[in-house]
FIROMAR-481113 format. One record per residue (C-alpha): residue in three letters; chain; x, y, z. Coordinates in pm, 1 decimal, padded with zeros to 6 digits. Layout:
> Ala:A:X:Y:Z
...
***
This chain:
> Met:A:-04917.2:05796.0:02607.4
> Asn:A:-05100.4:05495.7:02467.0
> Ile:A:-04969.4:05351.5:02140.2
> Arg:A:-05180.5:05101.4:01955.5
> Leu:A:-05008.8:04876.3:01701.6
> Gly:A:-05172.4:04662.0:01439.4
> Ser:A:-05132.0:04284.9:01452.1
> Ala:A:-04897.7:04282.9:01149.2
> Ala:A:-04663.0:04530.8:01317.0
> Leu:A:-04661.2:04329.3:01639.8
> Val:A:-04574.2:04010.7:01451.7
> Ala:A:-04289.3:04185.6:01269.6
> Ile:A:-04145.9:04319.4:01596.3
> Phe:A:-04179.9:03981.3:01764.7
> Leu:A:-03999.7:03800.6:01481.1
> Gly:A:-03725.6:04058.8:01482.2
> Gln:A:-03671.3:04008.3:01855.0
> Leu:A:-03648.8:03631.5:01812.9
> Thr:A:-03388.6:03643.0:01536.9
> Gly:A:-03202.5:03951.8:01649.9
> Thr:A:-03212.9:04084.2:01292.1
> Pro:A:-03471.3:04268.0:01084.8
> Cys:A:-03712.3:04053.5:00887.2
> Met:A:-03587.3:03981.0:00532.5
> Ala:A:-03779.1:03870.7:00226.1
> Ala:A:-03699.6:03520.1:00102.0
> Asp:A:-03580.8:03641.0:-00237.7
> Glu:A:-03308.1:03852.1:-00073.1
> Gln:A:-03118.2:03524.7:-00022.9
> Thr:A:-03145.7:03434.1:-00393.2
> Arg:A:-02919.2:03564.7:-00668.3
> Arg:A:-02926.8:03522.5:-01046.1
> Val:A:-02585.6:03495.8:-01210.5
> Ala:A:-02539.8:03516.8:-01587.8
> Val:A:-02412.2:03192.0:-01739.5
> Glu:A:-02116.2:03197.7:-01977.6
> Phe:A:-02128.9:02974.0:-02287.0
> Ser:A:-01832.2:02861.3:-02495.1
> Gly:A:-01792.7:02626.4:-02790.4
> Gly:A:-02091.7:02433.7:-02914.7
> His:A:-01991.5:02436.4:-03282.3
> Glu:A:-01809.1:02104.9:-03301.7
> Thr:A:-01901.5:01845.6:-03565.1
> Asp:A:-01871.5:01468.2:-03569.5
> Pro:A:-01542.7:01361.6:-03732.2
> Val:A:-01732.2:01129.4:-03967.5
> Asp:A:-01913.3:01434.2:-04110.8
> Arg:A:-01591.3:01608.9:-04219.7
> Gly:A:-01696.3:01950.0:-04096.0
> Arg:A:-02058.4:01935.4:-04207.7
> Pro:A:-02301.1:02040.7:-03929.4
> Val:A:-02515.0:01733.6:-03989.1
> Asn:A:-02718.2:01775.0:-03669.2
> Leu:A:-02829.6:02119.0:-03783.4
> Val:A:-02893.5:02024.6:-04146.1
> Ala:A:-03090.8:01717.0:-04044.8
> Gly:A:-03287.9:01916.0:-03787.5
> Ala:A:-03383.6:02180.6:-04042.8
> Leu:A:-03490.0:01910.6:-04288.9
> Gly:A:-03692.3:01730.6:-04023.0
> Val:A:-03500.4:01402.3:-04046.6
> Ala:A:-03270.9:01212.2:-03811.7
> Pro:A:-02895.9:01273.4:-03850.5
> Glu:A:-02852.5:00907.3:-03950.1
> Val:A:-03095.6:00955.4:-04238.2
> Phe:A:-02902.6:01252.2:-04374.0
> Arg:A:-02568.9:01073.0:-04334.3
> Glu:A:-02702.3:00779.1:-04533.0
> Ala:A:-02832.2:01013.1:-04803.0
> Phe:A:-02502.7:01200.1:-04822.8
> Ser:A:-02306.7:00874.3:-04850.7
> His:A:-02430.2:00854.4:-05211.4
> Val:A:-02283.4:01194.0:-05301.4
> Arg:A:-01961.6:01190.3:-05502.5
> Pro:A:-01754.7:01504.9:-05441.3
> Ala:A:-01516.1:01633.4:-05705.8
> Pro:A:-01157.4:01508.9:-05664.6
> Gly:A:-00888.7:01735.7:-05527.3
> Gly:A:-01134.2:01974.7:-05367.0
> Arg:A:-01228.1:02124.2:-05705.6
> Glu:A:-01572.8:02252.2:-05792.7
> Pro:A:-01780.9:01965.2:-05935.2
> Glu:A:-01894.4:01972.6:-06295.6
> Pro:A:-02261.4:02064.3:-06356.9
> Ala:A:-02340.6:01703.7:-06448.8
> Gln:A:-02189.2:01583.5:-06121.6
> Val:A:-02389.3:01842.0:-05927.9
> Arg:A:-02710.7:01711.9:-06083.5
> Gln:A:-02620.6:01352.4:-06005.6
> Asn:A:-02543.3:01438.4:-05645.1
> Lys:A:-02870.3:01625.3:-05608.6
> Gln:A:-03062.7:01333.1:-05754.3
> Ala:A:-02891.6:01094.9:-05512.3
> Leu:A:-02982.5:01314.6:-05216.2
> Met:A:-03343.0:01359.9:-05323.9
> Lys:A:-03388.5:00988.8:-05387.2
> Ala:A:-03294.4:00924.1:-05025.1
> Leu:A:-03468.5:01225.0:-04865.9
> Ala:A:-03790.9:01259.8:-05066.5
> Pro:A:-03959.6:00969.1:-04882.0
> Tyr:A:-03923.0:01179.7:-04564.7
> Gly:A:-04108.2:01474.1:-04716.7
> Val:A:-03799.3:01677.4:-04808.7
> Thr:A:-03846.8:01883.1:-05125.6
> Asn:A:-03579.1:02002.4:-05365.8
> Asp:A:-03644.7:02365.8:-05271.0
> Arg:A:-03617.3:02292.1:-04900.0
> Leu:A:-03291.8:02102.9:-04949.8
> Asp:A:-03148.4:02401.0:-05139.1
> Thr:A:-03264.3:02646.3:-04871.7
> Val:A:-03115.9:02446.2:-04585.5
> Ser:A:-02791.3:02373.3:-04770.1
> Asn:A:-02741.3:02741.2:-04850.2
> Tyr:A:-02820.2:02850.7:-04494.5
> Tyr:A:-02559.6:02622.5:-04336.8
> Arg:A:-02296.6:02651.7:-04610.6
> Tyr:A:-01968.2:02794.7:-04483.3
> Arg:A:-01595.2:02790.8:-04559.3
> Pro:A:-01396.1:02696.8:-04247.7
> Gln:A:-01067.5:02760.8:-04426.8
> Asn:A:-01170.9:03127.3:-04438.0
> Gly:A:-01262.8:03135.7:-04070.1
> Glu:A:-01634.5:03128.0:-04147.0
> Leu:A:-01910.1:02965.0:-03944.0
> Trp:A:-02274.5:02898.3:-04018.1
> Pro:A:-02529.6:03141.1:-03862.1
> Val:A:-02530.7:03126.8:-03482.2
> Gln:A:-02744.0:03310.8:-03227.6
> Pro:A:-02587.0:03289.7:-02878.3
> Ala:A:-02794.8:03141.2:-02598.3
> Ala:A:-02853.8:03314.0:-02265.1
> Ala:A:-02920.6:03165.4:-01922.5
> Val:A:-02890.3:03241.6:-01553.1
> Ala:A:-02772.6:03031.9:-01261.6
> Ile:A:-02992.4:03046.3:-00952.6
> Val:A:-02786.0:03082.5:-00635.2
> Glu:A:-02956.9:03032.1:-00298.9
> Asn:A:-02772.2:03107.9:00023.8
> Gly:A:-02442.8:03100.6:-00162.5
> Lys:A:-02506.8:02764.7:-00332.8
> Leu:A:-02575.2:02709.8:-00702.7
> Val:A:-02900.7:02513.4:-00721.4
> Arg:A:-03037.4:02526.9:-01077.5
> Phe:A:-03037.8:02702.8:-01414.9
> Glu:A:-03295.0:02894.6:-01615.2
> Val:A:-03256.9:02931.4:-01991.9
> Thr:A:-03377.9:03278.3:-02089.0
> Ser:A:-03298.6:03244.5:-02461.4
> Gly:A:-03212.6:02917.0:-02630.5
> Gly:A:-03029.4:03078.6:-02919.6
> Ser:A:-02969.4:02872.2:-03235.2
> Gly:A:-02695.9:02717.7:-03444.8
> Tyr:A:-02537.2:02494.4:-03180.5
> Ser:A:-02422.0:02170.4:-03343.4
> Ser:A:-02292.3:02030.4:-03013.2
> Pro:A:-02367.0:02114.2:-02647.6
> Pro:A:-02178.7:02430.7:-02545.3
> Arg:A:-01962.9:02433.3:-02234.3
> Ile:A:-02117.5:02598.6:-01928.7
> Ser:A:-01940.3:02812.6:-01670.3
> Val:A:-02070.8:03030.5:-01388.9
> Pro:A:-01857.7:03320.5:-01260.0
> Gly:A:-01764.4:03260.1:-00896.8
> Phe:A:-01834.2:02885.8:-00914.8
> Pro:A:-01534.4:02729.6:-01093.1
> Ala:A:-01595.4:02383.4:-00944.2
> Ala:A:-01957.0:02358.8:-01060.6
> Thr:A:-02028.2:02141.8:-01364.6
> Ala:A:-02336.0:02143.3:-01585.3
> Glu:A:-02456.9:01993.6:-01911.9
> Ala:A:-02653.7:02174.9:-02182.5
> Lys:A:-02927.1:01991.5:-02372.3
> Leu:A:-03000.5:02085.1:-02734.1
> Ser:A:-03318.6:02076.8:-02939.0
> Phe:A:-03348.3:02080.0:-03317.8
> Asp:A:-03626.9:02225.7:-03528.0
> Lys:A:-03720.6:02301.5:-03888.6
> Asp:A:-03729.8:02669.8:-03790.4
> Phe:A:-03377.0:02807.3:-03836.8
> Gln:A:-03423.7:03039.1:-03537.7
> Lys:A:-03498.9:02741.7:-03310.0
> Asn:A:-03265.8:02485.0:-03464.1
> Gly:A:-02972.1:02388.1:-03246.1
> Ala:A:-03108.5:02572.2:-02942.9
> Val:A:-03019.3:02521.0:-02577.5
> Ser:A:-03340.1:02376.9:-02433.9
> Ser:A:-03221.6:02314.8:-02077.7
> Ile:A:-02914.9:02304.4:-01854.7
> Gln:A:-02872.9:02024.3:-01603.5
> Leu:A:-02662.8:02082.4:-01293.9
> Lys:A:-02418.6:01793.2:-01255.7
> Thr:A:-02201.6:01902.1:-00962.8
> Ala:A:-02308.5:02185.1:-00734.2
> Ala:A:-02058.6:02395.3:-00546.4
> Ala:A:-02086.6:02665.3:-00285.5
> Lys:A:-01904.6:02987.1:-00348.7
***
């Protein structure tokens, strides 16, 4: 009985004979592992708990500009609520420093209210967790893909990949006037790769 095979079938059989195993697609050697994030809500000690990176990002100014502006604010002694006159003076001091950068009074109020929180009550400003995957090729972690940057990170979160405890990576943040993009994970750089 004569059997006629197409050229594609002959090539597949020939390759299988050479390797001793069936032909496999390249992506069968690649896995995507969900990244685990932790932390990312630390603040600079000089800011006394204020998420200055986030506030400055939402206002569209550099953190140094906001710190300078806030240095003219006089908080009420003893942690008490400031008197109305003191509130007005503080607002005037902030606006005098920030207005040249295009910050309006309404925008300052909006941003301040959005990131206001009481840490003594266990509160935190609004945060949307980021999501990313680690690309593993032939058992080795080779790179990362950020699938959702999230928002509300005031400092780079710590990165861990299940099954790769020795791997180290660094998250990069981006800041934006849009609250939903402010303090987002823009990329993850692999520092030390490790095979599983």
